[in-house]
C-alpha positions as MATLAB code, in Angstrom:
seq = 'MKLLLVASLPLRPYLECLLPEFSHEIDVFYLPDDSGIDFASIQRLILNAHDYDAIVCADGAAVVCDQGLTAGEIPLVFPRVHNCISLLLGSAQAYRGLFSRFDGQLCWALPNAESILTFIPSADCTCLCYLADTLLGLRDSSLSARTAAQENGWDYFHVESDVLLLKRLLRGDWDGDDILVVPKNESVSPNFRYDILA';
ca = [
     -40.721   -0.613  -25.685;
     -43.282   -0.768  -28.502;
     -44.511   -4.144  -29.760;
     -46.683   -5.331  -32.614;
     -48.502   -8.442  -31.467;
     -49.845  -10.788  -34.155;
     -52.424  -13.148  -32.652;
     -55.320  -15.395  -33.605;
     -58.837  -14.449  -32.532;
     -59.126  -17.198  -29.876;
     -56.447  -15.315  -27.915;
     -58.447  -12.080  -27.872;
     -60.286  -12.582  -24.518;
     -56.995  -13.442  -22.819;
     -55.201  -10.456  -24.324;
     -58.012   -8.072  -23.387;
     -57.541   -9.138  -19.763;
     -53.734   -9.120  -19.810;
     -52.746   -6.087  -21.888;
     -53.715   -3.472  -19.259;
     -51.029   -4.985  -16.968;
     -48.222   -3.725  -19.201;
     -46.952   -0.156  -19.289;
     -45.294   -0.315  -22.701;
     -47.206    0.121  -25.951;
     -48.602   -3.020  -27.583;
     -50.537   -2.815  -30.835;
     -52.486   -5.968  -31.682;
     -53.157   -7.323  -35.155;
     -55.706  -10.139  -35.039;
     -55.512  -12.739  -37.765;
     -58.776  -13.213  -39.676;
     -60.982  -15.992  -38.357;
     -61.158  -18.217  -41.399;
     -60.310  -21.736  -42.462;
     -56.663  -21.079  -43.222;
     -53.851  -18.696  -42.420;
     -52.754  -16.416  -45.255;
     -48.987  -16.705  -44.844;
     -48.309  -14.182  -47.617;
     -50.356  -11.553  -45.734;
     -48.419  -12.227  -42.546;
     -45.140  -11.833  -44.441;
     -46.334   -8.514  -45.924;
     -47.413   -7.303  -42.487;
     -43.969   -8.124  -41.100;
     -42.107   -6.407  -43.937;
     -44.328   -3.301  -43.877;
     -44.269   -2.744  -40.105;
     -42.354    0.293  -38.859;
     -41.495    1.940  -35.560;
     -41.706   -1.193  -33.416;
     -39.016   -2.747  -31.243;
     -40.254   -6.248  -32.089;
     -43.080   -8.159  -33.725;
     -44.414  -10.892  -31.443;
     -46.127  -13.805  -33.211;
     -48.152  -15.274  -30.355;
     -49.365  -18.395  -32.184;
     -45.846  -19.737  -32.709;
     -45.382  -22.268  -35.497;
     -49.004  -21.915  -36.669;
     -48.119  -18.659  -38.472;
     -44.985  -20.011  -40.175;
     -45.425  -21.770  -43.513;
     -43.080  -24.500  -44.724;
     -41.058  -21.912  -46.659;
     -40.633  -19.868  -43.487;
     -41.004  -16.188  -42.635;
     -38.389  -13.483  -42.959;
     -37.981  -10.585  -40.570;
     -37.735   -7.134  -42.079;
     -36.106   -4.316  -40.155;
     -37.833   -5.437  -36.971;
     -36.911   -8.613  -35.036;
     -39.535  -11.356  -34.743;
     -40.366  -13.104  -31.480;
     -42.006  -16.543  -31.371;
     -42.967  -18.741  -28.468;
     -41.821  -22.258  -29.324;
     -45.381  -23.571  -29.424;
     -47.518  -25.263  -32.047;
     -50.525  -22.910  -31.994;
     -52.686  -20.796  -29.685;
     -53.759  -23.828  -27.643;
     -50.160  -24.834  -27.034;
     -49.488  -21.248  -25.881;
     -52.497  -21.282  -23.520;
     -51.390  -24.614  -22.068;
     -48.131  -22.869  -21.190;
     -45.734  -24.930  -23.281;
     -45.256  -27.160  -26.273;
     -44.498  -29.985  -23.847;
     -47.945  -29.724  -22.221;
     -49.582  -29.719  -25.664;
     -47.541  -32.730  -26.799;
     -48.498  -34.615  -23.647;
     -52.217  -34.223  -24.287;
     -51.793  -34.795  -28.012;
     -49.989  -38.096  -27.357;
     -52.407  -39.191  -24.644;
     -55.348  -38.900  -27.050;
     -53.538  -39.970  -30.249;
     -53.922  -36.478  -31.711;
     -57.706  -36.797  -31.894;
     -58.403  -33.705  -29.789;
     -60.468  -30.634  -30.399;
     -60.576  -27.681  -28.043;
     -62.965  -25.248  -26.400;
     -62.018  -21.975  -24.725;
     -63.812  -19.589  -22.388;
     -65.775  -16.970  -24.370;
     -65.225  -18.907  -27.629;
     -68.176  -19.337  -29.932;
     -66.799  -22.329  -31.804;
     -64.755  -25.459  -31.248;
     -61.110  -25.283  -32.363;
     -59.692  -28.143  -34.380;
     -56.218  -28.546  -35.821;
     -57.190  -31.855  -37.409;
     -60.134  -32.756  -39.660;
     -63.174  -32.470  -37.381;
     -64.222  -36.019  -38.324;
     -61.056  -37.260  -36.592;
     -61.921  -35.656  -33.253;
     -62.855  -38.110  -30.498;
     -62.278  -35.956  -27.416;
     -62.967  -32.332  -26.486;
     -60.679  -30.536  -24.067;
     -61.951  -27.398  -22.373;
     -59.260  -24.937  -21.259;
     -60.620  -23.661  -17.976;
     -59.722  -20.225  -16.600;
     -59.751  -19.482  -12.893;
     -57.278  -16.566  -12.893;
     -58.403  -14.003  -15.477;
     -62.137  -14.012  -14.825;
     -63.152  -15.144  -18.303;
     -66.710  -16.362  -18.742;
     -67.006  -20.066  -17.985;
     -68.126  -21.863  -21.146;
     -67.586  -25.380  -19.843;
     -71.290  -26.265  -19.898;
     -71.636  -25.444  -23.597;
     -68.346  -27.285  -24.281;
     -69.615  -30.345  -22.427;
     -72.892  -30.156  -24.390;
     -70.990  -29.937  -27.699;
     -68.958  -32.995  -26.725;
     -72.099  -34.951  -25.862;
     -73.845  -33.951  -29.109;
     -70.843  -35.103  -31.164;
     -70.212  -38.298  -29.206;
     -66.813  -37.064  -27.984;
     -65.197  -37.728  -24.654;
     -64.782  -34.606  -22.530;
     -62.224  -33.342  -20.042;
     -60.839  -30.004  -18.918;
     -57.452  -28.589  -17.965;
     -56.500  -25.244  -16.476;
     -54.942  -22.753  -18.856;
     -51.480  -21.404  -18.025;
     -50.815  -17.857  -19.266;
     -47.285  -17.440  -17.865;
     -45.617  -17.885  -21.268;
     -48.063  -15.416  -22.833;
     -47.287  -12.908  -20.067;
     -43.560  -13.307  -20.693;
     -44.088  -12.597  -24.391;
     -46.014   -9.421  -23.601;
     -43.548   -8.314  -20.920;
     -40.528   -8.676  -23.241;
     -38.977  -11.411  -21.102;
     -37.683  -13.433  -24.030;
     -34.734  -15.239  -22.472;
     -35.029  -19.004  -22.344;
     -35.284  -21.948  -24.680;
     -39.078  -21.643  -25.020;
     -38.901  -18.330  -26.936;
     -37.125  -17.694  -30.236;
     -35.954  -14.208  -31.229;
     -35.304  -13.892  -34.969;
     -32.942  -10.962  -35.706;
     -33.872   -8.457  -38.400;
     -33.476   -9.645  -41.990;
     -33.159  -13.292  -40.879;
     -35.629  -16.131  -41.407;
     -37.478  -18.669  -39.317;
     -38.816  -22.041  -40.482;
     -40.602  -24.977  -38.882;
     -38.098  -27.720  -38.146;
     -40.382  -30.548  -36.977;
     -38.058  -31.239  -34.047;
     -38.610  -30.818  -30.344;
     -37.865  -27.065  -30.455;
     -40.435  -26.559  -33.292;
     -38.838  -23.499  -34.955;
     -35.340  -22.731  -36.241;
];
């Protein structure tokens, strides 16, 4: 099996640890680290890709604009998650739980990350969650995350990351309700329901 993996830069340290576990070929395209996702570029990448068995979009709904994305001659695979944080928490349900608990006013810190991740205006953040890693051996950045929280007047807590869903994506184990496979020449759109993508 040969996969093209489209992923945001915050996933890079995790992927660098995990990719050597898999015997099949996985080429990674990292999305630029900027203020917004260029959906048109992602669509072009999908339509111009050749010689892959599937294109895996690791960040789930975060790479799908309101108008959707269309598969070319290669099927698309999406975890049914909101973004890279939702993926690293292991499920959309885990992300929703934390989002609800803190009224959506969360920002995030990851091991090895140089900056805080926000999916809301940074002025709306009141709490910083650090995704701890005790399985992959990533550098512990919790002290700098805690310092950033203190400097910004945010509450702070940490949770353990869960990479099982990410491993399933990389392994090609796409059965189950938490992963969507979009056949070639078909489209996917955000649906704003519990299953996130349709």
